All heavy atoms as an XYZ file, in Angstrom:
645
protein
N       0.850     -1.163      0.000
C       0.000      0.000      0.000
C       0.900      1.232      0.000
O       1.798      1.331      0.824
C      -0.885     -0.060      1.254
C      -1.494      1.223      1.655
S      -2.451      1.139      3.188
C      -3.405     -0.303      2.973
N       0.663      2.153     -0.924
C       1.462      3.379     -0.965
C       1.302      4.198      0.316
O       0.241      4.191      0.958
C       0.887      4.138     -2.161
C       0.232      3.096     -3.001
C      -0.268      2.060     -2.038
N       2.340      4.908      0.681
C       2.333      5.700      1.905
C       1.246      6.754      1.939
O       0.669      7.024      2.990
N       0.938      7.373      0.809
C      -0.112      8.395      0.777
C      -1.462      7.790      1.122
O      -2.274      8.409      1.799
C      -0.158      9.078     -0.587
C       1.077      9.925     -0.856
C       0.909     10.756     -2.082
C       2.138     11.566     -2.369
N       2.448     12.554     -1.376
N      -1.704      6.583      0.688
C      -2.953      5.887      1.021
C      -2.948      5.516      2.502
O      -3.940      5.715      3.209
C      -3.143      4.637      0.134
C      -4.327      3.809      0.594
C      -3.302      5.039     -1.314
N      -1.829      5.008      3.003
C      -1.726      4.623      4.409
C      -1.930      5.834      5.318
O      -2.634      5.740      6.327
C      -0.375      3.975      4.683
N      -1.336      6.962      4.963
C      -1.509      8.175      5.765
C      -2.969      8.597      5.817
O      -3.483      8.988      6.863
C      -0.656      9.320      5.206
C       0.831      9.085      5.386
O       1.213      8.250      6.238
O       1.615      9.745      4.673
N      -3.650      8.542      4.677
C      -5.061      8.902      4.623
C      -5.884      7.961      5.494
O      -6.749      8.400      6.256
C      -5.566      8.865      3.176
C      -7.031      9.146      3.048
C      -7.507     10.444      3.064
C      -7.937      8.101      2.925
C      -8.875     10.703      2.966
C      -9.297      8.352      2.820
C      -9.761      9.660      2.842
N      -5.619      6.667      5.404
C      -6.397      5.689      6.146
C      -6.150      5.779      7.645
O      -7.061      5.536      8.440
C      -6.103      4.277      5.645
C      -6.650      3.966      4.255
C      -6.118      2.626      3.769
C      -8.172      3.973      4.262
N      -4.945      6.131      8.058
C      -4.661      6.272      9.492
C      -5.508      7.374     10.122
O      -5.839      7.307     11.294
C      -3.182      6.554      9.712
C      -2.334      5.323      9.559
C      -0.905      5.579      9.998
N      -0.120      4.389      9.849
C       0.901      4.254      9.017
N       1.275      5.269      8.273
N       1.556      3.124      8.938
N      -5.843      8.383      9.337
C      -6.660      9.493      9.840
C      -8.157      9.197      9.726
O      -8.972      9.946     10.261
C      -6.324     10.764      9.071
N      -8.523      8.111      9.064
C      -9.941      7.776      8.843
C     -10.493      6.960     10.011
O      -9.747      6.400     10.822
C     -10.088      6.986      7.550
N     -11.798      6.887     10.079
C     -12.488      6.087     11.086
C     -12.588      4.658     10.552
O     -13.386      4.382      9.649
C     -13.875      6.675     11.345
C     -14.603      5.965     12.465
O     -13.920      5.445     13.370
O     -15.846      5.928     12.431
N     -11.763      3.751     11.088
C     -11.671      2.383     10.574
C     -12.270      1.377     11.535
O     -12.369      1.622     12.736
C     -10.204      2.013     10.320
C      -9.434      2.877      9.341
C      -7.981      2.420      9.284
C     -10.060      2.819      7.969
N     -12.628      0.227     10.996
C     -13.071     -0.903     11.800
C     -11.850     -1.474     12.534
O     -10.709     -1.285     12.099
C     -13.677     -1.982     10.900
C     -14.913     -1.542     10.140
C     -16.097     -1.324     11.054
O     -16.238     -2.068     12.043
O     -16.876     -0.394     10.777
N     -12.065     -2.209     13.627
C     -10.925     -2.776     14.379
C     -10.008     -3.663     13.530
O      -8.785     -3.595     13.662
C     -11.600     -3.582     15.491
C     -12.923     -2.922     15.688
C     -13.332     -2.425     14.317
N     -10.586     -4.484     12.642
C      -9.756     -5.370     11.802
C      -8.897     -4.550     10.838
O      -7.729     -4.882     10.603
C     -10.636     -6.339     11.027
N      -9.462     -3.487     10.296
C      -8.717     -2.625      9.371
C      -7.598     -1.896     10.113
O      -6.465     -1.816      9.634
C      -9.656     -1.612      8.722
C     -10.728     -2.254      7.863
C     -11.838     -1.291      7.497
O     -12.024     -0.274      8.179
O     -12.517     -1.568      6.495
N      -7.916     -1.357     11.292
C      -6.908     -0.648     12.082
C      -5.777     -1.595     12.489
O      -4.608     -1.235     12.463
C      -7.551     -0.014     13.310
C      -6.566      0.787     14.080
C      -6.979      2.109     14.610
N      -7.942      2.929     13.947
C      -7.646      3.907     13.107
N      -6.399      4.143     12.776
N      -8.579      4.655     12.586
N      -6.129     -2.835     12.851
C      -5.114     -3.822     13.234
C      -4.199     -4.150     12.058
O      -2.981     -4.269     12.220
C      -5.781     -5.091     13.753
N      -4.777     -4.290     10.867
C      -3.972     -4.595      9.678
C      -2.983     -3.468      9.399
O      -1.811     -3.727      9.102
C      -4.871     -4.819      8.469
N      -3.431     -2.219      9.516
C      -2.520     -1.091      9.302
C      -1.445     -1.042     10.379
O      -0.286     -0.744     10.095
C      -3.290      0.231      9.302
C      -4.048      0.588      8.052
C      -4.769      1.918      8.241
C      -3.139      0.669      6.850
N      -1.839     -1.326     11.615
C      -0.885     -1.280     12.724
C       0.198     -2.334     12.626
O       1.317     -2.131     13.113
N      -0.103     -3.449     12.001
C       0.864     -4.541     11.875
C       1.686     -4.449     10.596
O       2.559     -5.273     10.362
C       0.151     -5.888     11.932
C      -0.491     -6.157     13.268
C      -1.329     -7.412     13.262
O      -1.495     -8.066     12.251
N      -1.874     -7.749     14.419
N       1.413     -3.441      9.773
C       2.144     -3.287      8.512
C       3.604     -2.933      8.725
O       3.984     -2.368      9.747
N       4.416     -3.269      7.751
C       5.844     -2.983      7.783
C       6.152     -1.846      6.819
O       5.787     -1.909      5.644
C       6.649     -4.231      7.354
O       6.282     -5.318      8.187
C       8.133     -3.978      7.440
N       6.820     -0.819      7.319
C       7.160      0.336      6.493
C       8.447      0.070      5.720
O       9.447     -0.354      6.292
C       7.349      1.587      7.378
O       6.137      1.805      8.106
C       7.673      2.807      6.545
N       8.399      0.315      4.423
C       9.553      0.129      3.547
C       9.797      1.461      2.835
O       8.913      1.970      2.156
C       9.299     -0.988      2.506
C      10.489     -1.145      1.580
C       8.956     -2.290      3.185
N      10.970      2.031      3.021
C      11.308      3.294      2.367
C      11.435      3.079      0.872
O      12.029      2.124      0.410
C      12.628      3.861      2.910
C      12.592      4.264      4.347
C      11.768      5.482      4.619
N      12.258      6.637      3.873
C      11.588      7.761      3.725
N      10.411      7.893      4.265
N      12.075      8.761      3.042
N      10.841      4.000      0.095
C      10.884      3.914     -1.365
C      11.138      5.310     -1.901
O      10.225      6.114     -1.943
C       9.558      3.395     -1.907
C       9.129      2.099     -1.277
C       8.997      0.950     -2.122
N       9.123      1.140     -3.522
C       8.829      0.226     -4.392
N       8.382     -0.916     -3.992
N       8.993      0.433     -5.669
N      12.347      5.599     -2.295
C      12.661      6.914     -2.840
C      12.375      8.000     -1.826
O      12.883      7.976     -0.726
N      11.503      8.943     -2.181
C      11.157     10.026     -1.261
C      10.024      9.646     -0.315
O       9.770     10.337      0.657
C      10.742     11.263     -2.060
C      11.867     11.831     -2.875
C      11.411     13.044     -3.671
O      10.288     13.493     -3.566
N      12.319     13.568     -4.476
N       9.329      8.576     -0.588
C       8.184      8.183      0.226
C       8.396      6.829      0.862
O       9.517      6.429      1.167
N       7.293      6.132      1.061
C       7.373      4.789      1.626
C       6.191      3.964      1.165
O       5.204      4.482      0.648
C       7.428      4.839      3.157
C       6.134      5.222      3.838
C       5.283      4.245      4.321
C       5.773      6.546      4.005
C       4.092      4.584      4.950
C       4.598      6.895      4.630
C       3.759      5.908      5.113
O       2.587      6.246      5.723
N       6.317      2.658      1.365
C       5.253      1.708      1.101
C       4.983      0.983      2.409
O       5.905      0.687      3.159
C       5.690      0.694      0.023
O       5.912      1.395     -1.187
C       4.641     -0.365     -0.209
N       3.720      0.720      2.678
C       3.351     -0.032      3.870
C       2.951     -1.429      3.412
O       1.990     -1.584      2.657
C       2.195      0.647      4.605
C       1.806      0.023      5.937
C       2.930      0.215      6.957
C       0.518      0.635      6.447
N       3.710     -2.418      3.836
C       3.385     -3.803      3.482
C       2.415     -4.340      4.512
O       2.755     -4.518      5.680
C       4.638     -4.655      3.431
C       5.509     -4.262      2.273
C       6.492     -5.325      1.929
N       7.251     -4.868      0.774
C       8.422     -5.328      0.447
N       8.984     -6.257      1.169
N       9.041     -4.872     -0.612
N       1.206     -4.584      4.078
C       0.127     -5.017      4.958
C      -0.245     -6.447      4.606
O      -0.569     -6.741      3.456
C      -1.111     -4.098      4.805
C      -2.251     -4.584      5.663
C      -0.746     -2.665      5.146
N      -0.207     -7.319      5.605
C      -0.627     -8.700      5.414
C      -2.027     -8.830      5.981
O      -2.231     -8.711      7.191
C       0.335     -9.669      6.137
O       1.646     -9.452      5.638
C      -0.066    -11.107      5.901
N      -2.982     -9.039      5.108
C      -4.383     -9.175      5.523
C      -5.128     -9.968      4.456
O      -4.654    -10.100      3.327
C      -5.021     -7.801      5.699
N      -6.287    -10.462      4.824
C      -7.113    -11.193      3.861
C      -7.608    -10.217      2.799
O      -7.719     -9.009      3.049
C      -8.290    -11.906      4.558
C      -7.784    -12.987      5.501
C      -9.172    -10.929      5.293
N      -7.901    -10.698      1.588
C      -8.351     -9.803      0.517
C      -9.562     -8.946      0.887
O      -9.664     -7.804      0.455
C      -8.674    -10.762     -0.631
C      -7.774    -11.930     -0.401
C      -7.703    -12.070      1.088
N     -10.458     -9.465      1.708
C     -11.651     -8.697      2.084
C     -11.269     -7.423      2.837
O     -11.872     -6.369      2.627
C     -12.585     -9.551      2.926
N     -10.266     -7.492      3.690
C      -9.821     -6.313      4.436
C      -9.197     -5.303      3.480
O      -9.446     -4.098      3.581
C      -8.829     -6.700      5.565
C      -8.210     -5.469      6.198
C      -9.538     -7.535      6.616
N      -8.417     -5.773      2.518
C      -7.831     -4.866      1.522
C      -8.932     -4.172      0.714
O      -8.830     -2.981      0.423
C      -6.886     -5.617      0.583
C      -5.547     -5.882      1.175
N      -4.607     -4.900      1.372
C      -4.982     -7.030      1.616
C      -3.527     -5.421      1.906
N      -3.731     -6.725      2.063
N      -9.975     -4.913      0.373
C     -11.078     -4.302     -0.383
C     -11.816     -3.257      0.454
O     -12.244     -2.229     -0.068
C     -12.025     -5.381     -0.889
C     -11.412     -6.182     -2.017
C     -12.381     -7.212     -2.603
N     -11.703     -7.973     -3.625
C     -11.042     -9.112     -3.405
N     -11.002     -9.625     -2.200
N     -10.445     -9.741     -4.390
N     -11.959     -3.513      1.749
C     -12.592     -2.533      2.631
C     -11.735     -1.273      2.730
O     -12.250     -0.157      2.689
C     -12.801     -3.126      4.028
C     -13.865     -4.187      4.094
C     -13.885     -4.883      5.444
O     -12.911     -4.857      6.191
N     -15.007     -5.530      5.755
N     -10.433     -1.455      2.878
C      -9.522     -0.309      2.948
C      -9.564      0.491      1.654
O      -9.567      1.724      1.671
C      -8.095     -0.774      3.254
C      -7.872     -1.329      4.658
C      -6.487     -1.972      4.754
C      -8.032     -0.245      5.705
N      -9.612     -0.197      0.528
C      -9.679      0.474     -0.762
C     -10.965      1.287     -0.881
O     -10.951      2.427     -1.361
C      -9.591     -0.546     -1.904
C      -9.624      0.015     -3.310
C      -8.435      0.936     -3.539
C      -9.621     -1.111     -4.315
N     -12.063      0.735     -0.418
C     -13.340      1.463     -0.466
C     -13.283      2.716      0.407
O     -13.843      3.757      0.049
C     -14.473      0.554     -0.021
N     -12.595      2.644      1.531
C     -12.502      3.792      2.441
C     -11.625      4.912      1.888
O     -11.768      6.059      2.283
C     -11.981      3.358      3.794
C     -12.971      2.500      4.533
C     -12.602      2.434      5.984
N     -13.433      1.490      6.694
C     -14.605      1.792      7.232
N     -15.083      2.996      7.111
N     -15.298      0.873      7.877
N     -10.707      4.599      1.001
C      -9.826      5.645      0.471
C     -10.332      6.199     -0.865
O      -9.606      6.889     -1.571
C      -8.381      5.162      0.367
S      -8.081      3.860     -0.802
N     -11.580      5.940     -1.196
C     -12.196      6.454     -2.426
C     -12.128      7.980     -2.532
O     -11.959      8.509     -3.626
C     -13.644      5.973     -2.508
C     -14.267      6.134     -3.866
C     -13.665      5.204     -4.899
O     -13.183      4.130     -4.567
N     -13.671      5.606     -6.128
N     -12.258      8.750     -1.425
C     -12.184     10.213     -1.535
C     -10.869     10.740     -2.130
O     -10.820     11.881     -2.589
C     -12.345     10.693     -0.088
C     -13.100      9.605      0.586
C     -12.633      8.330     -0.078
N      -9.828      9.930     -2.147
C      -8.563     10.374     -2.735
C      -8.687     10.617     -4.228
O      -7.866     11.302     -4.823
C      -7.453      9.351     -2.469
C      -7.008      9.215     -1.020
C      -5.960      8.124     -0.896
C      -6.485     10.520     -0.474
N      -9.719     10.049     -4.852
C      -9.949     10.246     -6.283
C     -10.654     11.559     -6.574
O     -10.858     11.912     -7.727
C     -10.777      9.092     -6.846
C      -9.959      8.180     -7.743
O      -8.782      8.485     -7.979
O     -10.509      7.174     -8.195
N     -11.059     12.282     -5.537
C     -11.765     13.551     -5.736
C     -13.244     13.307     -5.931
O     -13.768     12.229     -5.692
N     -13.935     14.353     -6.358
C     -15.379     14.255     -6.547
C     -16.122     14.935     -5.419
O     -15.546     15.315     -4.400
N     -17.416     15.129     -5.606
C     -18.265     15.779     -4.615
C     -17.697     17.134     -4.185
O     -17.702     17.484     -3.014
C     -18.467     14.904     -3.391
C     -19.194     13.628     -3.678
C     -19.530     12.904     -2.396
N     -19.978     11.572     -2.698
C     -19.701     10.524     -1.956
N     -18.994     10.648     -0.872
N     -20.153      9.337     -2.291
N     -17.150     17.856     -5.126
C     -16.623     19.183     -4.828
C     -15.269     19.197     -4.146
O     -14.740     20.242     -3.814
N     -14.695     18.017     -3.897
C     -13.387     17.927     -3.252
C     -12.333     17.739     -4.335
O     -12.399     16.775     -5.094
C     -13.337     16.743     -2.257
C     -11.969     16.625     -1.623
C     -14.410     16.896     -1.197
N     -11.372     18.657     -4.425
C     -10.348     18.503     -5.456
C      -9.424     17.316     -5.147
O      -9.139     17.034     -3.991
C      -9.573     19.815     -5.397
C      -9.787     20.310     -4.008
C     -11.156     19.842     -3.602
N      -9.015     16.641     -6.180
C      -8.113     15.501     -6.027
C      -6.679     15.963     -6.216
O      -6.370     16.742     -7.109
C      -8.445     14.426     -7.046
N      -5.810     15.488     -5.352
C      -4.386     15.737     -5.492
C      -3.853     14.639     -6.410
O      -4.047     13.455     -6.127
C      -3.684     15.706     -4.118
C      -2.199     15.887     -4.270
C      -4.282     16.759     -3.192
N      -3.205     15.014     -7.521
C      -2.773     13.984     -8.478
C      -1.939     12.859     -7.866
O      -2.138     11.692     -8.210
C      -1.975     14.778     -9.507
C      -2.567     16.146     -9.459
C      -2.931     16.356     -8.015
N      -1.029     13.172     -6.957
C      -0.189     12.127     -6.363
C      -1.020     11.166     -5.523
O      -0.784      9.955     -5.535
C       0.907     12.752     -5.512
N      -2.019     11.687     -4.806
C      -2.878     10.821     -4.005
C      -3.757      9.957     -4.894
O      -3.977      8.780     -4.609
C      -3.751     11.652     -3.068
C      -2.979     12.308     -1.958
C      -3.855     13.190     -1.106
O      -4.879     13.697     -1.556
N      -3.451     13.375      0.132
N      -4.265     10.541     -5.971
C      -5.100      9.785     -6.911
C      -4.288      8.651     -7.531
O      -4.751      7.516     -7.640
C      -5.653     10.719     -7.985
C      -6.598     10.024     -8.930
C      -7.274     10.973     -9.897
N      -6.313     11.786    -10.611
C      -6.398     13.108    -10.726
N      -7.381     13.777    -10.183
N      -5.486     13.775    -11.408
N      -3.049      8.949     -7.912
C      -2.185      7.923     -8.500
C      -1.891      6.814     -7.489
O      -1.897      5.633     -7.830
C      -0.873      8.548     -8.979
C       0.065      7.555     -9.606
C       1.338      8.216    -10.070
C       2.288      7.192    -10.661
N       3.555      7.802    -11.072
N      -1.641      7.184     -6.241
C      -1.362      6.193     -5.202
C      -2.568      5.288     -4.978
O      -2.435      4.063     -4.869
C      -0.980      6.894     -3.900
N      -3.790      5.880     -4.924
C      -4.989      5.077     -4.721
C      -5.229      4.133     -5.887
O      -5.569      2.974     -5.715
C      -6.222      5.965     -4.512
C      -7.392      5.137     -3.937
C      -8.735      5.709     -4.250
N      -9.080      5.716     -5.652
C      -9.528      4.661     -6.335
N      -9.657      3.498     -5.769
N      -9.831      4.762     -7.597
N      -5.005      4.612     -7.092
C      -5.207      3.745     -8.259
C      -4.168      2.627     -8.310
O      -4.476      1.512     -8.731
C      -5.187      4.569     -9.531
C      -6.448      5.401     -9.624
C      -6.582      6.084    -10.941
N      -7.848      6.824    -10.965
C      -8.120      7.777    -11.803
N      -7.249      8.133    -12.719
N      -9.283      8.401    -11.750
N      -2.952      2.912     -7.882
C      -1.941      1.854     -7.797
C      -2.343      0.790     -6.793
O      -2.192     -0.416     -7.043
N      -2.863      1.223     -5.649
C      -3.343      0.279     -4.638
C      -4.536     -0.508     -5.177
O      -4.636     -1.717     -4.985
C      -3.711      1.033     -3.361
C      -4.153      0.153     -2.221
C      -3.436     -0.980     -1.851
C      -5.291      0.450     -1.490
C      -3.839     -1.784     -0.806
C      -5.705     -0.344     -0.438
C      -4.971     -1.458     -0.098
O      -5.379     -2.262      0.934
N      -5.422      0.161     -5.892
C      -6.581     -0.509     -6.492
C      -6.125     -1.604     -7.459
O      -6.671     -2.703     -7.476
C      -7.456      0.505     -7.224
C      -8.669     -0.104     -7.887
C      -9.512      0.942     -8.597
O      -8.945      1.920     -9.118
O     -10.731      0.772     -8.617
N      -5.101     -1.310     -8.241
C      -4.586     -2.299     -9.187
C      -4.034     -3.510     -8.441
O      -4.273     -4.660     -8.833
C      -3.511     -1.672    -10.067
C      -2.881     -2.639    -11.016
N      -3.560     -3.159    -12.097
C      -1.660     -3.213    -11.021
C      -2.757     -4.004    -12.732
N      -1.609     -4.052    -12.097
N      -3.296     -3.274     -7.351
C      -2.739     -4.394     -6.580
C      -3.831     -5.211     -5.944
O      -3.767     -6.457     -5.917
C      -1.780     -3.860     -5.511
C      -0.512     -3.310     -6.089
C       0.444     -2.888     -4.995
N       1.446     -2.022     -5.552
C       1.597     -0.742     -5.243
N       0.825     -0.182     -4.338
N       2.545     -0.029     -5.804
N      -4.857     -4.551     -5.411
C      -5.959     -5.277     -4.764
C      -6.739     -6.086     -5.789
O      -7.183     -7.196     -5.506
C      -6.876     -4.289     -4.004
C      -8.155     -4.977     -3.537
C      -6.142     -3.692     -2.815
N      -6.877     -5.560     -6.995
C      -7.633     -6.285     -8.019
C      -6.948     -7.578     -8.457
O      -7.595     -8.474     -9.002
C      -7.891     -5.389     -9.228
O      -6.693     -5.155     -9.930
N      -5.653     -7.701     -8.218
C      -4.942     -8.925     -8.595
C      -5.003     -9.995     -7.515
O      -4.540    -11.104     -7.734
C      -3.465     -8.623     -8.924
O      -2.823     -8.119     -7.762
C      -3.338     -7.644    -10.057
N      -5.583     -9.646     -6.349
C      -5.723    -10.646     -5.276
C      -6.758    -11.678     -5.672
O      -7.536    -11.492     -6.606
C      -6.132     -9.947     -3.976
C      -5.120     -8.958     -3.401
C      -5.730     -8.256     -2.193
C      -3.833     -9.653     -3.021
N      -6.800    -12.753     -4.912
C      -7.767    -13.826     -5.190
C      -9.179    -13.261     -5.209
O      -9.527    -12.427     -4.385
C      -7.649    -14.917     -4.124
N      -9.997    -13.706     -6.158
C     -11.361    -13.200     -6.241
C     -12.198    -13.597     -5.033
O     -11.895    -14.561     -4.336
C     -11.912    -13.844     -7.521
C     -11.071    -15.047     -7.735
C      -9.717    -14.725     -7.152
N     -13.264    -12.853     -4.840
C     -14.196    -13.149     -3.759
C     -14.920    -14.452     -4.103
O     -15.295    -14.677     -5.253
C     -15.215    -11.998     -3.609
C     -14.476    -10.718     -3.245
C     -16.254    -12.326     -2.547
C     -15.368     -9.494     -3.215
N     -15.123    -15.292     -3.110
C     -15.756    -16.598     -3.326
C     -17.167    -16.486     -3.874
O     -17.751    -15.424     -3.894
N     -17.734    -17.616     -4.317
C     -19.089    -17.619     -4.946
C     -20.178    -17.258     -4.014
O     -20.302    -17.172     -2.958
C     -19.239    -19.040     -5.434
C     -18.203    -19.863     -4.803
C     -17.163    -18.929     -4.259
């Protein structure tokens, strides 16, 4: 998970499972920023992705291009996880 997404989610109102997943993540420095390696079931990643939707802008809230790019990168990674069961 990109650092910009992790920073946004830390300030959000999260469920206990989501907060625990973020708290157990490992920070990896990447250039000027960082990546948070989060080990969680795909359902938790999908919930986190849904919560960071405001980073894309909309509803009169301007989107910061770097945050939008980070959220879309996270969305791409989450979409490659195992599909939701039948």
